[in-house]
Wavefront OBJ file of the C-alpha trace (Angstrom):
o trace
v 15.285 5.586 -10.966
v 13.092 8.463 -9.448
v 14.792 10.943 -11.765
v 13.968 9.152 -15.083
v 10.792 8.251 -13.802
v 9.957 11.840 -13.254
v 11.681 13.074 -16.750
v 9.195 10.647 -18.503
v 6.063 12.213 -16.332
v 5.088 8.964 -15.448
v 3.827 7.473 -12.402
v 6.186 7.757 -9.490
v 5.109 5.641 -6.180
v 8.029 4.597 -4.163
v 9.454 4.717 -1.357
v 11.582 2.960 1.664
v 8.008 1.126 2.762
v 7.189 0.138 -0.528
v 10.276 -1.543 -1.498
v 10.823 -3.426 2.168
v 7.550 -4.748 0.629
v 8.945 -5.927 -2.465
v 11.666 -7.470 -0.694
v 9.110 -9.193 1.466
v 8.211 -10.939 -1.037
v 11.508 -11.519 -2.716
v 13.527 -11.280 -0.337
v 17.431 -10.841 -1.235
v 17.543 -13.165 -4.159
v 16.823 -12.483 -7.781
v 13.180 -12.311 -8.720
v 13.844 -14.808 -11.703
v 16.826 -16.386 -11.112
v 16.440 -17.052 -6.896
v 19.847 -16.310 -7.094
v 22.128 -14.058 -4.451
v 23.736 -11.587 -5.819
v 23.639 -7.851 -5.896
v 20.279 -6.570 -7.103
v 18.668 -3.726 -9.356
v 15.583 -2.754 -9.020
v 13.925 -3.178 -12.419
v 11.048 -1.759 -14.357
v 9.161 -5.081 -15.770
v 7.859 -2.609 -18.054
v 10.629 -0.165 -19.250
v 10.437 3.602 -18.524
v 11.771 3.720 -22.056
v 8.433 2.730 -23.578
v 6.661 5.386 -22.217
v 4.704 3.730 -19.939
v 4.755 2.089 -16.565
v 6.412 3.731 -14.329
v 8.079 3.389 -10.910
v 5.555 1.904 -8.093
v 5.077 -1.663 -6.837
v 3.525 -3.413 -9.834
v 6.372 -2.546 -12.082
v 9.208 -3.301 -9.410
v 10.955 -6.479 -9.647
v 14.744 -7.244 -7.966
v 16.863 -8.623 -11.186
v 20.661 -9.316 -10.517
v 22.959 -6.943 -12.584
v 23.474 -8.918 -15.239
v 19.920 -10.181 -15.985
v 18.406 -6.509 -15.481
v 21.303 -6.068 -17.918
v 20.331 -8.813 -20.482
v 16.415 -7.466 -20.413
v 17.195 -3.630 -20.712
v 14.231 -2.462 -22.465
v 13.297 -5.335 -24.222
v 9.407 -6.562 -23.673
v 9.811 -9.387 -21.005
v 8.246 -11.331 -22.927
v 9.730 -11.634 -25.374
v 13.152 -11.559 -23.858
v 12.717 -14.660 -21.634
v 12.618 -16.294 -24.675
v 16.219 -15.789 -25.093
v 17.071 -16.670 -21.640
v 17.588 -20.438 -21.091
v 19.111 -20.100 -17.444
v 15.556 -18.964 -16.124
v 12.654 -21.123 -15.477
v 9.789 -20.763 -16.911
v 7.294 -21.379 -14.163
v 9.289 -18.866 -12.225
v 8.956 -16.237 -14.786
v 4.833 -17.224 -14.871
v 5.440 -16.841 -11.134
v 6.365 -13.387 -11.340
v 4.121 -12.786 -13.846
v 1.320 -13.466 -11.508
v 2.423 -11.764 -8.961
v 2.954 -8.219 -11.034
v -0.604 -9.665 -12.396
v -2.001 -9.739 -9.045
v -0.685 -5.869 -7.649
v -1.870 -4.966 -10.817
v -5.471 -5.876 -10.423
v -5.347 -7.954 -13.850
v -5.133 -11.846 -14.402
v -2.443 -13.351 -15.915
v -3.496 -13.079 -19.480
v -4.870 -9.559 -19.266
v -1.248 -8.658 -17.634
v 0.107 -10.237 -21.067
v -2.047 -8.159 -23.079
v -1.260 -5.033 -21.175
v 2.619 -5.370 -21.174
v 2.163 -5.876 -24.819
v 0.307 -3.136 -25.684
v 2.837 -1.042 -23.655
v 5.370 -1.854 -25.709
v 3.616 -1.544 -29.037
v 2.216 1.909 -28.333
v 5.071 3.633 -27.001
v 4.755 6.983 -26.244
v 7.465 10.421 -26.485
v 7.947 12.560 -23.255
v 5.714 14.936 -25.212
v 2.795 12.203 -25.774
v 3.109 11.465 -22.119
v 2.594 15.159 -21.016
v -0.358 15.753 -23.767
v -1.972 12.451 -21.886
v -1.221 14.003 -18.660
v -2.426 17.444 -19.354
v -5.859 16.040 -21.186
v -6.947 13.826 -18.004
v -5.567 16.332 -15.541
v -3.259 14.234 -13.738
v -0.077 12.051 -14.050
v -2.824 9.140 -15.560
v -1.266 5.700 -15.346
v -0.651 3.591 -18.512
v -3.384 0.958 -17.045
v -5.854 3.459 -17.398
v -4.837 4.227 -21.102
v -4.699 0.462 -21.518
v -8.593 0.163 -20.186
v -9.256 3.392 -22.381
v -8.085 1.856 -25.476
v -9.052 -1.708 -25.459
v -12.756 -0.633 -23.941
v -12.102 -3.359 -21.384
v -14.530 -2.290 -18.231
v -12.792 -3.015 -14.915
v -12.094 -1.215 -11.723
v -8.634 -0.466 -11.108
v -7.312 -1.519 -7.738
v -4.283 0.533 -7.387
v -4.515 3.682 -5.649
v -2.035 5.974 -7.988
v -2.635 8.871 -5.418
v -2.975 10.582 -8.754
v -6.499 11.060 -9.466
v -6.942 14.519 -8.315
v -7.944 17.086 -10.797
v -5.453 19.612 -11.496
v -7.158 23.162 -11.013
v -7.787 24.897 -14.312
v -5.826 28.179 -14.319
v -7.884 30.838 -14.064
l 1 2 3 4 5 6 7 8 9 10 11 12 13 14 15 16 17 18 19 20 21 22 23 24 25 26 27 28 29 30 31 32 33 34 35 36 37 38 39 40 41 42 43 44 45 46 47 48 49 50 51 52 53 54 55 56 57 58 59 60 61 62 63 64 65 66 67 68 69 70 71 72 73 74 75 76 77 78 79 80 81 82 83 84 85 86 87 88 89 90 91 92 93 94 95 96 97 98 99 100 101 102 103 104 105 106 107 108 109 110 111 112 113 114 115 116 117 118 119 120 121 122 123 124 125 126 127 128 129 130 131 132 133 134 135 136 137 138 139 140 141 142 143 144 145 146 147 148 149 150 151 152 153 154 155 156 157 158 159 160 161 162 163 164 165 166
């Protein structure tokens, strides 16, 4: 998981402690089916979009079969294809992720949809990071593109500007 995130030059803020925080929320159950199963750490916003990254507000535990089904799909579109997942449970997971990202449910949905509608290549990610001088979060890019003014509650730990090369 870390390799793909680093290769994509996306936010990486993951540790055993953060994984324990996620497990405190979901236990040993799939976040969406509530079944005991072998779990994968799923990127709610797929790394393949060039957005999201690996941090608590973008990772949920999913059973391997659910994770394989979701793959790189927009979760709001994918969920409509799943009759075995309770819509209220999905909404609870979205509300949890929205809160971790400092957004309302509706804002989070808009953010996720924006990420899928504005996917980025590795070169585009690198250009964005260079423009900002650090690994810029997708949340910052979304906020900038929509003109929505709100403070970002998440400390991605990457806001120190790189020193310009002399």
